[in-house]
C-alpha positions as CSV (number, residue, x, y, z in Angstrom):
1,M,10.1,-30.0,20.6
2,P,11.4,-26.3,20.8
3,I,8.8,-23.6,21.3
4,D,7.9,-21.5,18.3
5,Q,9.4,-18.0,19.0
6,Q,7.3,-16.1,16.5
7,T,4.5,-14.7,18.8
8,R,1.8,-14.3,16.2
9,Q,2.4,-17.7,14.7
10,R,2.3,-19.3,18.1
11,M,-0.8,-17.6,19.5
12,S,-3.0,-16.9,16.4
13,K,-5.1,-19.1,14.1
14,T,-4.3,-18.9,10.4
15,G,-6.3,-19.4,7.2
16,L,-10.1,-19.0,7.2
17,T,-11.2,-17.9,10.6
18,A,-14.7,-16.4,10.0
19,L,-17.3,-16.7,7.4
20,D,-20.9,-15.5,7.2
21,R,-21.7,-16.8,3.7
22,D,-25.0,-14.9,3.4
23,R,-23.5,-11.5,4.1
24,A,-19.9,-11.8,2.8
25,C,-19.3,-10.5,-0.7
26,P,-18.5,-13.6,-3.0
27,G,-15.4,-13.9,-5.0
28,F,-11.7,-14.2,-4.5
29,V,-8.9,-12.4,-2.7
30,L,-5.3,-12.0,-4.1
31,Y,-2.4,-11.4,-1.7
32,C,1.3,-11.7,-1.6
33,P,3.2,-12.4,1.6
34,M,5.8,-9.6,1.9
35,G,8.6,-11.7,3.4
36,G,8.3,-14.5,0.8
37,S,10.4,-15.1,-2.3
38,G,7.6,-14.2,-4.8
39,D,4.6,-16.3,-4.0
40,V,1.2,-14.8,-4.9
41,Y,-2.0,-16.5,-3.8
42,L,-5.6,-16.4,-5.0
43,V,-8.1,-17.8,-2.4
44,N,-11.8,-18.2,-2.6
45,L,-14.5,-17.4,0.2
46,D,-13.7,-20.7,1.9
47,G,-10.1,-19.8,2.2
48,E,-9.1,-22.4,-0.4
49,E,-6.1,-21.7,-2.8
50,V,-7.4,-21.6,-6.3
51,H,-4.3,-20.2,-8.0
52,H,-0.6,-19.7,-7.1
53,W,2.1,-17.7,-8.9
54,T,5.8,-18.1,-8.2
55,M,7.4,-14.8,-9.4
56,P,11.1,-14.4,-10.1
57,H,11.6,-11.7,-7.6
58,P,10.5,-11.2,-3.9
59,P,7.6,-8.7,-3.6
60,G,8.3,-5.1,-3.9
61,L,5.7,-4.9,-2.5
62,Y,2.6,-6.6,-4.0
63,G,0.6,-7.5,-7.1
64,Y,-3.0,-7.2,-8.5
65,L,-4.9,-8.6,-11.5
66,L,-5.5,-6.7,-14.6
67,P,-8.8,-6.8,-16.6
68,N,-7.2,-9.4,-18.9
69,G,-6.6,-11.7,-16.0
70,N,-2.8,-11.2,-16.0
71,L,-0.9,-10.4,-12.8
72,F,0.8,-7.0,-12.5
73,Y,3.5,-7.3,-10.0
74,G,6.2,-5.2,-8.3
75,G,9.4,-7.1,-7.5
76,K,12.3,-6.3,-5.2
77,I,15.8,-6.4,-6.6
78,R,18.9,-6.3,-4.4
79,D,21.3,-3.7,-6.1
80,D,23.8,-1.1,-5.2
81,T,21.0,1.1,-3.6
82,W,20.2,-1.6,-1.1
83,D,21.6,0.4,1.9
84,R,20.6,3.9,0.6
85,F,19.1,4.7,3.9
86,P,18.1,2.4,6.9
87,S,14.5,1.6,5.9
88,W,15.0,1.5,2.1
89,K,15.5,-2.2,1.9
90,R,12.1,-2.8,3.6
91,F,10.1,-1.3,0.7
92,K,12.3,-0.9,-2.3
93,G,11.2,-2.5,-5.6
94,G,13.2,-2.1,-8.8
95,V,11.1,-4.1,-11.3
96,M,7.5,-4.0,-12.5
97,L,6.2,-6.8,-14.6
98,E,3.0,-8.4,-16.2
99,A,2.6,-12.1,-16.0
100,T,0.1,-14.5,-17.4
101,P,-1.8,-17.0,-15.2
102,A,0.9,-19.6,-16.2
103,G,3.6,-17.2,-15.0
104,E,4.9,-16.1,-18.5
105,I,6.3,-12.6,-18.3
106,V,4.8,-10.5,-21.2
107,W,6.0,-7.0,-20.0
108,E,8.8,-5.8,-17.8
109,H,10.2,-2.4,-16.7
110,H,13.2,-1.9,-14.4
111,D,13.9,1.3,-12.3
112,R,16.3,1.1,-9.4
113,D,14.5,3.9,-7.6
114,H,11.1,2.3,-7.7
115,H,9.4,1.5,-4.4
116,H,6.1,0.5,-2.8
117,D,3.5,1.0,-5.6
118,A,3.0,0.8,-9.3
119,R,-0.1,0.7,-11.6
120,R,-0.5,-0.4,-15.1
121,T,-1.8,2.4,-17.4
122,E,-4.3,2.2,-20.2
123,S,-1.5,3.1,-22.6
124,G,0.3,-0.1,-21.7
125,G,2.9,1.5,-19.6
126,A,3.0,2.1,-15.8
127,L,2.7,4.9,-13.2
128,Y,4.8,4.3,-10.1
129,L,6.7,5.8,-7.2
130,T,10.5,6.5,-7.1
131,V,12.8,8.6,-4.8
132,E,15.4,11.4,-5.3
133,E,17.7,13.1,-2.9
134,V,16.3,16.5,-1.7
135,P,18.8,19.5,-2.2
136,R,20.6,20.0,1.1
137,D,19.6,23.6,1.5
138,L,15.9,22.7,1.1
139,A,16.3,19.6,3.4
140,A,17.6,21.8,6.1
141,K,14.4,23.9,6.1
142,V,12.0,20.9,6.4
143,K,10.6,20.6,9.9
144,G,10.0,17.5,12.1
145,G,11.5,14.1,12.1
146,V,14.5,12.5,13.9
147,P,18.0,13.2,12.5
148,G,20.1,10.2,11.4
149,P,23.3,9.5,13.3
150,D,25.3,11.5,10.7
151,G,22.7,14.0,9.6
152,G,22.5,12.1,6.3
153,A,20.6,12.8,3.1
154,M,17.0,13.4,2.7
155,W,14.9,11.8,0.1
156,A,11.5,12.6,-1.4
157,D,9.3,11.0,-4.0
158,V,9.1,11.3,-7.7
159,I,6.1,9.9,-9.3
160,V,7.0,8.6,-12.8
161,E,4.9,7.5,-15.8
162,V,6.4,5.4,-18.6
163,D,4.9,4.3,-21.8
164,A,4.7,0.7,-23.2
165,A,8.3,1.0,-24.4
166,G,9.5,2.0,-20.9
167,D,10.2,5.6,-21.9
168,R,9.3,8.3,-19.4
169,V,6.4,10.4,-20.5
170,W,5.6,12.3,-17.3
171,E,7.2,12.8,-13.8
172,W,6.3,14.9,-10.7
173,H,8.8,15.9,-8.1
174,A,7.4,16.1,-4.5
175,A,10.2,18.3,-3.3
176,E,9.1,21.0,-5.9
177,H,5.5,21.0,-4.6
178,L,5.7,20.3,-0.8
179,D,6.1,23.3,1.8
180,A,9.1,22.9,4.2
181,E,7.2,24.8,6.8
182,T,3.8,23.1,6.8
183,D,4.6,19.6,5.3
184,V,6.1,18.5,8.6
185,I,7.6,15.0,9.1
186,T,6.0,12.8,11.9
187,F,8.0,13.7,15.0
188,N,9.6,10.3,15.3
189,D,10.1,9.3,11.7
190,H,13.6,9.6,10.5
191,R,14.5,12.6,8.4
192,A,16.0,10.4,5.8
193,E,12.5,10.6,4.1
194,W,10.3,13.7,3.7
195,S,7.3,12.3,1.9
196,H,7.5,8.4,2.1
197,G,5.0,7.7,-0.6
198,N,3.2,4.4,-0.4
199,T,0.4,4.6,-3.0
200,V,0.0,6.1,-6.4
201,V,-3.3,5.9,-8.4
202,P,-4.1,7.1,-11.8
203,L,-7.5,8.8,-11.9
204,P,-9.8,10.0,-14.8
205,D,-9.4,13.4,-16.4
206,G,-5.6,13.4,-16.2
207,R,-5.3,13.2,-12.4
208,V,-3.1,11.2,-10.1
209,M,-3.8,10.5,-6.4
210,F,-0.9,9.9,-3.9
211,S,-0.5,9.0,-0.3
212,F,2.6,10.4,1.6
213,R,2.8,8.6,5.0
214,N,5.6,10.8,6.7
215,I,3.5,13.9,6.4
216,S,0.1,12.2,6.7
217,T,-1.2,13.5,3.5
218,V,-3.3,12.2,0.6
219,G,-3.5,14.5,-2.4
220,I,-4.6,14.7,-6.1
221,I,-2.4,16.1,-8.8
222,D,-3.6,17.6,-12.0
223,K,-1.1,16.4,-14.6
224,A,-1.6,19.3,-16.9
225,S,-0.6,21.8,-14.4
226,N,1.4,19.6,-12.0
227,E,-0.4,21.3,-9.1
228,I,-1.9,19.6,-6.1
229,V,-5.5,20.3,-6.6
230,W,-7.0,18.6,-3.5
231,R,-5.4,17.4,-0.3
232,L,-6.2,16.0,3.1
233,G,-3.6,16.1,5.9
234,Y,-2.8,15.6,9.6
235,E,-6.0,17.3,10.7
236,T,-7.7,14.0,9.8
237,L,-5.1,11.4,8.8
238,A,-2.2,9.7,10.7
239,Q,0.4,7.7,8.6
240,Q,-2.3,6.5,6.2
241,H,-2.2,4.0,3.2
242,D,-4.0,2.8,0.2
243,P,-6.5,5.7,-0.8
244,S,-8.8,4.7,-3.6
245,M,-11.6,6.6,-5.3
246,L,-15.1,5.2,-5.0
247,P,-17.7,5.3,-7.8
248,N,-19.5,8.0,-5.8
249,G,-16.4,10.2,-5.9
250,N,-15.6,9.7,-2.2
251,I,-12.2,8.5,-1.2
252,L,-11.5,5.4,0.9
253,I,-8.4,5.4,3.1
254,F,-6.7,3.0,5.6
255,D,-5.7,5.4,8.4
256,N,-2.9,3.6,10.4
257,G,-3.1,5.8,13.4
258,S,0.3,5.4,14.9
259,H,0.4,9.0,16.2
260,R,-3.0,10.4,15.7
261,R,-3.6,14.0,16.6
262,E,-5.3,14.3,20.1
263,E,-5.5,10.5,20.5
264,P,-2.7,8.9,22.7
265,L,-3.8,5.3,22.1
266,P,-2.6,3.9,18.8
267,S,-5.4,2.3,16.7
268,S,-6.2,2.0,13.1
269,R,-9.5,2.9,11.3
270,V,-10.8,2.9,7.7
271,I,-12.5,6.1,6.7
272,E,-14.6,7.3,3.6
273,I,-14.0,10.9,2.9
274,D,-16.2,13.3,0.8
275,P,-13.5,15.3,-1.0
276,N,-15.9,18.3,-1.4
277,S,-16.1,18.9,2.3
278,N,-13.1,16.7,3.6
279,R,-15.8,15.3,5.9
280,T,-15.7,11.7,7.1
281,V,-18.9,10.1,6.0
282,W,-18.2,6.5,7.1
283,E,-15.7,4.9,9.4
284,Y,-14.7,1.5,10.7
285,R,-13.0,0.9,14.0
286,D,-12.9,-2.1,16.3
287,R,-14.2,-2.1,19.8
288,P,-12.0,-1.6,21.8
289,A,-10.2,0.4,19.2
290,Y,-6.8,-1.1,20.0
291,N,-7.9,-4.5,18.8
292,F,-7.4,-3.3,15.2
293,F,-3.9,-1.7,14.6
294,S,-1.3,-1.9,11.9
295,P,1.3,0.8,12.4
296,Y,2.6,0.3,8.8
297,I,1.5,-1.0,5.4
298,S,-2.2,-2.2,5.1
299,G,-5.2,-1.3,2.9
300,A,-9.0,-1.0,2.3
301,R,-11.2,-1.6,-0.8
302,R,-14.8,-1.2,-1.2
303,L,-16.6,-4.3,-2.7
304,G,-19.5,-4.8,-5.0
305,N,-22.2,-5.5,-2.3
306,G,-21.1,-2.5,-0.2
307,N,-18.8,-4.4,2.2
308,T,-15.2,-3.3,2.6
309,L,-12.2,-5.6,2.4
310,I,-9.6,-4.5,4.9
311,T,-5.9,-5.7,5.1
312,E,-4.4,-5.4,8.7
313,G,-1.0,-5.7,7.0
314,M,1.5,-6.1,9.8
315,F,-0.3,-9.3,11.0
316,G,-1.4,-10.7,7.6
317,R,-5.1,-10.3,8.4
318,M,-7.6,-9.8,5.6
319,F,-11.3,-9.3,6.5
320,Q,-14.6,-8.1,5.2
321,V,-16.9,-5.7,7.2
322,T,-20.4,-4.7,6.3
323,P,-21.4,-1.0,6.1
324,Q,-22.6,-1.4,9.8
325,G,-19.0,-2.7,10.6
326,E,-19.7,-6.3,11.3
327,V,-17.0,-8.8,10.3
328,V,-18.4,-11.4,7.9
329,W,-15.2,-12.9,6.5
330,E,-11.7,-13.3,7.8
331,Y,-8.5,-14.9,6.6
332,I,-5.1,-14.8,8.2
333,N,-2.1,-15.3,5.9
334,P,-0.8,-18.8,7.0
335,H,2.6,-18.3,5.3
336,F,5.4,-17.0,7.5
337,F,8.8,-16.2,6.0
338,T,12.0,-14.6,7.1
339,D,12.2,-11.1,5.6
340,V,15.2,-8.8,4.7
341,E,15.8,-7.9,8.3
342,N,15.8,-11.6,9.4
343,L,12.4,-11.3,11.1
344,V,9.8,-14.2,10.7
345,V,6.6,-12.5,9.6
346,N,3.4,-13.1,7.7
347,R,2.9,-9.4,6.6
348,V,0.7,-8.5,3.6
349,F,1.1,-5.1,2.0
350,R,-2.4,-5.0,0.6
351,A,-5.0,-7.4,-0.7
352,T,-7.4,-7.2,-3.6
353,H,-10.9,-8.7,-4.2
354,Y,-12.4,-10.0,-7.4
355,M,-16.1,-10.8,-8.1
356,P,-17.1,-14.1,-9.7
357,G,-16.7,-13.4,-13.4
358,E,-14.0,-10.7,-13.2
359,I,-11.2,-13.2,-13.6
360,P,-11.6,-14.4,-17.3
361,W,-9.5,-17.5,-17.0
362,L,-11.2,-18.9,-13.8
């Protein structure tokens, strides 16, 4: 038999690889293999599949469950923007939809510029990320990054909110609020993207939280003024993903760490930040640190018992750690697919956890 040439598939265990039933937070984990055609899986603590959706589009880039038990899902549509810039096809979306457990689509919204993230809003619409071209005179002033082979266009994020009918009710243009001098693109990321948003989160009191990977910045916008009222940057972060606000008001962040300031060895960590002081009050790292590293994608969510669910996305690894940093549950995505760049991968953009009783139809 020929030898499997996918290194991770050849050398790694998949499925359930660790379980401390007494200390793991009970419940279910929802995830979507990024390279798949639209499969979404819900697994229990034993790693058993308890539900499976087959969506009509490949992931662009993930889905999560709404309080009513329906799936809110971002899909990838191949259209005339497919080759907009070299990395666009990796994370573009194009459609957001809500589907019942049986897969019936009950709401759908298309936007050719949508990418990465989208969140259903209380009004029945959605808040999501799009891109627009930065004016050439402004783009020339932006510092950092690697020029493309022909100079090329530069793109920045626009955060969009639509109502239940799909009409725009609010939008925020990153290029109007970032600083060309201080919001510097990571030294070896391409200048095709200034901000590279990967997360958008609606918050109470008319606020919105964002994560811009290419400038290592998480921030909060006041929608009434459109001003950034809080931010954390490269002094702490390095190409981060998936910020979420905790009940205590702190912010949990997956800090990828590809090019961390003053640390030459790449490694990832999960940190909890007190936004009043921007001080790190909790941190998870592996020992040695390089055992835990995902240069792109990934996420972290605090669970009901105080544990944290972490997605080491590039390798399809989802695991729980206690507040003391001990691994008490681990599951490796067993589904490998060929992605848009013809690479065989089991990547997972991010995973979400649900307590028993949170899924009304289960």
